[in-house]
C-alpha positions as CSV (number, residue, x, y, z in Angstrom):
1,M,-44.2,-67.0,49.9
2,L,-46.2,-64.0,51.3
3,L,-43.3,-61.7,50.3
4,K,-43.4,-63.1,46.8
5,I,-47.1,-62.5,46.5
6,I,-46.6,-58.9,47.8
7,K,-43.9,-58.4,45.2
8,L,-45.9,-59.8,42.2
9,F,-49.0,-57.9,43.2
10,A,-47.0,-54.6,43.4
11,I,-45.5,-55.3,39.9
12,F,-48.9,-56.2,38.5
13,L,-50.4,-52.9,39.8
14,L,-47.5,-50.9,38.3
15,L,-46.9,-52.6,35.0
16,C,-50.6,-53.2,34.2
17,N,-51.6,-49.6,35.0
18,I,-54.3,-50.7,37.4
19,P,-54.7,-47.4,39.4
20,S,-55.2,-45.3,36.2
21,Y,-57.6,-47.9,34.7
22,M,-59.6,-48.0,37.9
23,L,-59.8,-44.3,38.0
24,A,-60.9,-44.0,34.4
25,Y,-63.6,-46.7,34.5
26,F,-64.6,-47.2,38.1
27,G,-64.1,-43.7,39.6
28,P,-61.8,-41.9,42.0
29,T,-62.4,-44.1,45.0
30,L,-61.1,-47.3,43.5
31,G,-58.4,-45.3,41.6
32,S,-57.1,-43.9,44.9
33,I,-57.3,-47.2,46.7
34,T,-55.2,-49.1,44.1
35,S,-52.8,-46.2,43.8
36,Y,-52.1,-46.1,47.5
37,L,-52.1,-49.9,47.6
38,S,-49.3,-50.0,45.0
39,S,-47.2,-47.7,47.2
40,L,-47.9,-49.6,50.4
41,L,-47.0,-52.9,48.8
42,L,-43.7,-51.5,47.6
43,I,-43.0,-50.1,51.1
44,G,-44.0,-53.4,52.7
45,F,-41.7,-55.4,50.5
46,Y,-38.8,-53.0,51.2
47,F,-39.2,-53.4,55.0
48,F,-39.6,-57.1,55.1
49,V,-37.0,-58.2,52.5
50,K,-33.7,-59.3,53.9
51,D,-30.2,-58.3,52.6
52,K,-31.2,-54.8,51.3
53,G,-28.9,-53.2,48.8
54,K,-27.8,-49.6,48.4
55,P,-30.3,-47.2,46.8
56,F,-29.8,-46.5,43.1
57,L,-28.5,-43.0,43.6
58,P,-28.8,-41.6,40.1
59,F,-32.5,-42.1,40.2
60,V,-32.7,-40.7,43.7
61,Y,-30.8,-37.6,42.6
62,L,-33.0,-37.2,39.5
63,G,-36.3,-37.4,41.5
64,L,-35.2,-35.0,44.3
65,L,-33.6,-32.4,42.0
66,Y,-36.5,-32.5,39.5
67,Y,-39.2,-31.9,42.1
68,C,-37.2,-29.5,44.2
69,I,-36.0,-27.3,41.4
70,A,-39.4,-27.5,39.5
71,S,-41.1,-26.2,42.7
72,F,-39.4,-22.8,42.4
73,N,-41.8,-21.6,39.7
74,Y,-45.2,-22.7,40.7
75,T,-47.7,-21.9,43.4
76,F,-49.8,-24.2,45.6
77,V,-52.8,-22.6,44.1
78,D,-51.9,-24.2,40.8
79,V,-51.5,-27.8,41.9
80,N,-53.0,-27.9,45.4
81,N,-51.5,-30.9,47.2
82,D,-50.6,-33.0,44.2
83,F,-47.0,-31.8,44.1
84,L,-46.1,-33.3,47.5
85,K,-48.1,-36.5,46.8
86,E,-46.4,-37.1,43.5
87,L,-42.9,-36.4,45.0
88,I,-43.5,-39.0,47.7
89,R,-45.0,-41.6,45.3
90,F,-42.1,-41.2,42.9
91,M,-39.5,-41.6,45.6
92,V,-41.3,-44.7,47.0
93,V,-41.0,-46.3,43.5
94,V,-37.3,-45.3,43.2
95,L,-36.2,-46.4,46.7
96,C,-38.5,-49.3,47.4
97,G,-38.8,-50.4,43.8
98,A,-35.1,-50.9,43.8
99,E,-35.5,-53.8,46.2
100,V,-38.3,-55.2,44.2
101,V,-36.4,-55.3,40.9
102,R,-33.3,-56.8,42.7
103,N,-35.6,-59.7,43.6
104,S,-37.5,-60.0,40.3
105,S,-36.8,-62.2,37.3
106,Y,-37.3,-61.8,33.6
107,K,-40.0,-64.5,33.6
108,E,-42.1,-62.7,36.3
109,L,-42.0,-59.5,34.3
110,H,-42.7,-61.4,31.1
111,Y,-45.9,-63.0,32.4
112,I,-47.2,-59.8,33.9
113,L,-46.6,-57.8,30.7
114,L,-48.1,-60.7,28.7
115,F,-51.3,-60.3,30.7
116,G,-51.2,-56.6,30.0
117,A,-50.8,-57.2,26.3
118,L,-53.7,-59.6,26.3
119,T,-56.0,-56.8,27.6
120,I,-55.2,-54.8,24.5
121,I,-56.3,-57.7,22.3
122,I,-59.4,-58.2,24.4
123,H,-60.1,-54.5,24.0
124,A,-59.9,-54.7,20.2
125,L,-62.0,-57.9,19.9
126,F,-64.7,-57.5,22.5
127,F,-64.9,-53.8,23.7
128,P,-63.8,-51.7,20.7
129,T,-65.9,-48.7,21.6
130,A,-64.7,-48.6,25.2
131,Q,-62.3,-45.5,25.1
132,A,-61.3,-43.6,28.2
133,G,-60.4,-39.9,28.5
134,S,-60.5,-37.7,25.4
135,F,-60.7,-40.6,22.9
136,Q,-63.9,-41.1,20.9
137,E,-65.8,-44.3,20.9
138,N,-64.9,-45.1,17.3
139,Y,-61.2,-44.0,17.8
140,G,-60.1,-47.4,16.5
141,R,-56.8,-47.6,18.4
142,F,-56.7,-50.0,21.3
143,S,-54.9,-49.9,24.6
144,G,-56.5,-52.3,27.1
145,F,-55.6,-51.4,30.7
146,Y,-53.1,-48.7,29.5
147,L,-55.8,-46.3,28.3
148,N,-53.5,-44.6,25.8
149,P,-52.5,-46.5,22.7
150,N,-49.0,-45.0,22.6
151,F,-48.4,-46.1,26.2
152,A,-49.8,-49.5,25.4
153,G,-47.4,-49.7,22.4
154,S,-44.4,-49.0,24.6
155,I,-45.4,-51.8,27.0
156,C,-45.7,-54.3,24.1
157,L,-42.2,-53.3,23.0
158,I,-40.8,-53.9,26.5
159,G,-42.5,-57.3,26.6
160,F,-41.2,-58.1,23.1
161,A,-37.7,-57.2,24.3
162,I,-37.9,-59.3,27.4
163,S,-39.2,-62.3,25.4
164,F,-35.6,-62.7,24.0
165,S,-34.5,-63.7,27.5
166,M,-36.9,-66.7,27.7
167,A,-34.9,-70.0,27.5
168,N,-38.1,-71.9,26.8
169,K,-38.6,-71.6,23.0
170,K,-42.4,-72.0,23.1
171,L,-42.8,-69.3,25.7
172,R,-40.5,-67.0,23.8
173,I,-42.4,-67.4,20.5
174,L,-45.7,-67.1,22.3
175,G,-44.6,-63.9,23.9
176,Q,-43.3,-62.4,20.6
177,L,-46.5,-63.3,18.8
178,V,-48.8,-61.8,21.5
179,F,-46.7,-58.6,22.0
180,T,-46.5,-58.1,18.2
181,L,-50.2,-58.5,17.7
182,A,-51.2,-56.3,20.6
183,G,-48.6,-53.7,19.6
184,I,-49.9,-53.5,16.0
185,L,-53.5,-53.1,17.3
186,T,-52.4,-49.9,19.0
187,L,-51.7,-48.6,15.5
188,S,-48.7,-46.7,17.1
189,R,-46.2,-45.5,14.6
190,T,-43.5,-45.6,17.3
191,F,-44.3,-49.2,18.0
192,I,-43.8,-50.2,14.4
193,V,-40.5,-48.3,14.0
194,I,-39.0,-49.6,17.2
195,W,-40.2,-53.2,16.5
196,V,-38.4,-53.1,13.2
197,L,-35.3,-51.7,14.9
198,I,-35.2,-54.4,17.5
199,N,-35.6,-57.0,14.8
200,F,-32.6,-55.5,12.9
201,F,-30.4,-55.8,16.0
202,A,-31.7,-59.2,16.8
203,I,-30.7,-60.5,13.4
204,L,-27.3,-59.0,13.8
205,Q,-27.0,-60.8,17.2
206,N,-28.1,-64.2,15.9
207,K,-29.0,-65.2,12.4
208,K,-31.7,-67.5,13.7
209,N,-33.7,-64.4,14.4
210,L,-34.3,-64.0,10.7
211,L,-37.6,-65.8,11.3
212,L,-38.9,-62.8,13.4
213,P,-39.9,-60.6,10.5
214,M,-41.9,-63.6,9.2
215,L,-43.8,-63.7,12.6
216,G,-44.6,-60.0,12.0
217,M,-45.9,-60.7,8.6
218,V,-48.1,-63.5,9.9
219,V,-49.6,-61.0,12.4
220,L,-50.2,-58.4,9.7
221,I,-51.9,-61.0,7.4
222,M,-54.1,-61.9,10.3
223,I,-55.1,-58.3,10.9
224,F,-55.6,-57.5,7.2
225,T,-57.7,-60.7,6.8
226,F,-60.0,-59.9,9.8
227,S,-59.9,-56.1,9.5
228,D,-63.6,-56.0,8.5
229,S,-64.5,-57.5,11.9
230,L,-62.3,-54.9,13.8
231,T,-63.1,-51.3,14.5
232,L,-59.8,-50.0,13.3
233,N,-58.8,-46.3,13.0
234,A,-59.4,-45.8,9.2
235,E,-56.6,-43.3,8.6
236,R,-54.0,-45.2,10.6
237,F,-55.0,-48.6,9.2
238,S,-54.9,-47.2,5.6
239,A,-51.5,-45.8,6.1
240,L,-50.3,-49.2,7.5
241,K,-51.7,-51.0,4.5
242,S,-50.1,-48.6,2.1
243,L,-46.6,-49.6,3.5
244,F,-47.2,-53.2,2.2
245,G,-49.5,-52.6,-0.8
246,R,-49.1,-51.3,-4.3
247,E,-50.9,-48.1,-3.6
248,Q,-48.9,-44.9,-2.8
249,V,-47.6,-44.7,0.7
250,D,-49.8,-42.4,2.8
251,T,-47.0,-40.1,4.1
252,R,-49.6,-37.5,5.2
253,T,-51.0,-39.7,7.9
254,I,-47.6,-41.2,8.8
255,N,-46.1,-37.7,9.4
256,E,-49.3,-36.1,10.8
257,D,-49.0,-34.6,14.3
258,S,-45.2,-35.3,14.4
259,R,-43.4,-35.1,17.7
260,Q,-40.9,-32.7,16.2
261,D,-43.6,-30.1,15.6
262,T,-44.8,-30.5,19.2
263,W,-41.3,-30.2,20.6
264,A,-40.7,-27.0,18.6
265,L,-43.5,-25.3,20.5
266,Y,-41.4,-25.5,23.7
267,Y,-37.9,-24.7,22.5
268,D,-38.1,-20.9,23.2
269,K,-39.4,-21.6,26.7
270,I,-36.5,-23.9,27.5
271,M,-34.0,-21.4,26.2
272,N,-35.5,-18.6,28.2
273,K,-35.1,-20.4,31.6
274,P,-32.4,-23.1,31.1
275,I,-31.0,-23.1,34.6
276,L,-34.1,-23.4,36.9
277,G,-36.7,-24.2,34.3
278,N,-40.3,-23.0,34.0
279,G,-41.8,-24.9,36.9
280,Y,-43.7,-28.0,37.8
281,L,-46.4,-29.1,35.3
282,K,-45.6,-26.2,32.9
283,F,-44.7,-28.7,30.1
284,S,-47.1,-31.5,30.8
285,T,-50.6,-30.0,30.9
286,K,-52.7,-27.8,28.6
287,R,-53.4,-25.4,31.5
288,Y,-50.3,-23.4,30.6
289,G,-50.6,-23.2,26.9
290,P,-49.9,-25.8,24.2
291,P,-50.5,-29.6,24.7
292,G,-47.8,-31.5,26.6
293,V,-44.3,-31.6,25.3
294,H,-44.4,-35.4,24.6
295,N,-40.7,-35.8,25.4
296,S,-39.6,-36.7,29.0
297,F,-36.1,-35.3,28.4
298,L,-37.5,-31.9,27.3
299,L,-40.0,-32.1,30.1
300,V,-37.3,-32.3,32.7
301,F,-35.2,-29.6,31.0
302,G,-38.1,-27.3,30.6
303,E,-39.6,-27.7,34.1
304,A,-36.5,-28.1,36.2
305,G,-33.5,-26.9,34.2
306,I,-30.3,-28.3,32.9
307,V,-28.9,-30.2,36.0
308,P,-31.8,-32.8,36.3
309,F,-31.8,-33.0,32.5
310,L,-28.1,-33.9,32.4
311,I,-28.6,-36.5,35.2
312,M,-31.5,-38.1,33.3
313,L,-29.5,-38.0,30.0
314,G,-26.6,-39.6,31.9
315,I,-28.8,-42.4,33.3
316,Y,-30.1,-43.5,29.9
317,A,-26.8,-43.0,28.1
318,F,-25.3,-45.4,30.7
319,L,-28.1,-48.0,30.2
320,L,-27.7,-47.9,26.4
321,I,-23.8,-48.0,26.4
322,K,-23.5,-50.5,29.2
323,S,-26.2,-52.8,27.8
324,F,-24.6,-52.6,24.3
325,S,-21.3,-53.8,25.8
326,D,-23.2,-56.9,27.0
327,F,-25.1,-57.2,23.7
328,K,-23.7,-60.6,22.6
329,S,-24.5,-62.3,25.9
330,R,-27.6,-60.5,27.1
331,P,-29.2,-58.7,24.1
332,E,-32.5,-58.2,25.8
333,L,-31.0,-55.6,28.1
334,F,-30.0,-53.5,25.1
335,Y,-33.4,-53.9,23.5
336,I,-35.2,-52.8,26.7
337,S,-32.8,-49.8,27.1
338,L,-33.4,-48.9,23.5
339,V,-37.2,-49.0,24.0
340,L,-37.0,-47.0,27.2
341,F,-34.8,-44.3,25.6
342,L,-36.9,-43.9,22.5
343,S,-40.2,-44.0,24.4
344,L,-39.0,-41.2,26.6
345,N,-38.5,-39.2,23.4
346,T,-42.2,-39.6,22.5
347,G,-44.0,-39.2,25.8
348,H,-43.9,-37.1,29.0
349,G,-45.4,-39.5,31.6
350,Y,-42.1,-40.3,33.3
351,F,-43.1,-38.9,36.6
352,S,-46.7,-40.1,36.5
353,N,-46.7,-43.5,34.7
354,Y,-44.2,-45.4,36.9
355,H,-43.7,-48.3,34.5
356,T,-40.8,-46.5,32.8
357,V,-38.8,-45.7,35.9
358,F,-39.5,-49.2,37.4
359,L,-38.3,-51.0,34.3
360,S,-35.3,-48.6,34.1
361,L,-34.5,-49.7,37.7
362,F,-34.7,-53.3,36.6
363,V,-32.2,-52.8,33.7
364,Y,-29.9,-50.8,36.0
365,A,-30.0,-53.5,38.6
366,E,-29.1,-56.2,36.0
367,L,-26.2,-54.1,34.6
368,I,-24.5,-53.3,37.9
369,K,-24.6,-56.9,39.2
370,T,-21.3,-58.4,40.1
371,P,-20.1,-61.2,37.8
372,K,-20.9,-63.7,40.5
373,N,-24.5,-62.5,40.9
374,K,-24.8,-62.1,37.2
375,I,-24.0,-65.8,36.6
376,A,-26.4,-66.8,39.4
377,S,-29.2,-64.8,37.8
378,Q,-28.6,-66.3,34.4
379,T,-28.6,-69.8,35.8
380,T,-31.8,-69.2,37.6
381,E,-33.4,-67.9,34.4
382,Y,-32.3,-71.0,32.5
383,V,-33.6,-73.4,35.2
384,E,-36.9,-71.6,35.3
385,G,-37.2,-71.6,31.5
């Protein structure tokens, strides 16, 4: 029982972004305490769990090569002690988190992500002017514990994908409704595109999922109806309404600040140093020039060169291809893999926001299970549902 509590608390801290939230709203002391606590819980679970499996070597190689090669072109004056701390924390997630995901279920992740999504809705309804970091009080895009609306949108997509694994119909519909509502409240363009894409594949997989777009329409009607009571970002909300109204579609807002334009700022730097990269943090902070690259694949290529980039590309190609081969029996794994891959193409927080690597470990663990373990896992999920 104690081991299960340790596991669930560790997952909660990671997937609900608690350390970063504590840092933003309650200061560096609580931020550091919860950050170290998340690592200690993962380590504790690893040492006390029985029947340990082998480490997931592709993720181990990715972490070690990224940090080692990226260290060639930076100085300690630039980053102080952060480099070593981040290396250790990432490897703790990869090595110890592998045991956590091996012993975790869809339902446990679903409930924790559902709680995280509810914080986005609470943020929109009761604390609309509470915005951390560089966001203004009237920003009008909501993120709850996740601080960044794009990050929050990716979490809602993961939860939406996992909801397909719920055998309990009521729980599945509740999850899909909450994750859709919370995701739209982020006003993330990426969320809307990927949500539509998941629905397309879900309908191909099972015609019963034709009702899913109707659920989305219900959520949109709710938001349109009560929009006057919400402090929504005017430009983003107008662009969203233009997609469903008679007025001309607001392509300017939809295309504004496109990721392709941001990526283009870094292409020359990548080509100038394709083997060993430009060094740690050179593509993820404003300190060295333009804003972050907003693409984790380009981040790895630009900071650590082609070898870690190919490993990372190989990992997520494997997740996509292998999960697609199991699409008919376990479509949720393909949906999660799709969200992870596309989210990595729009953000550069892979080595700082550990939810992506943790969820990637979960999908990887599910995909490499032996047929015997796979059947046992599916039976457990059905009984729990």
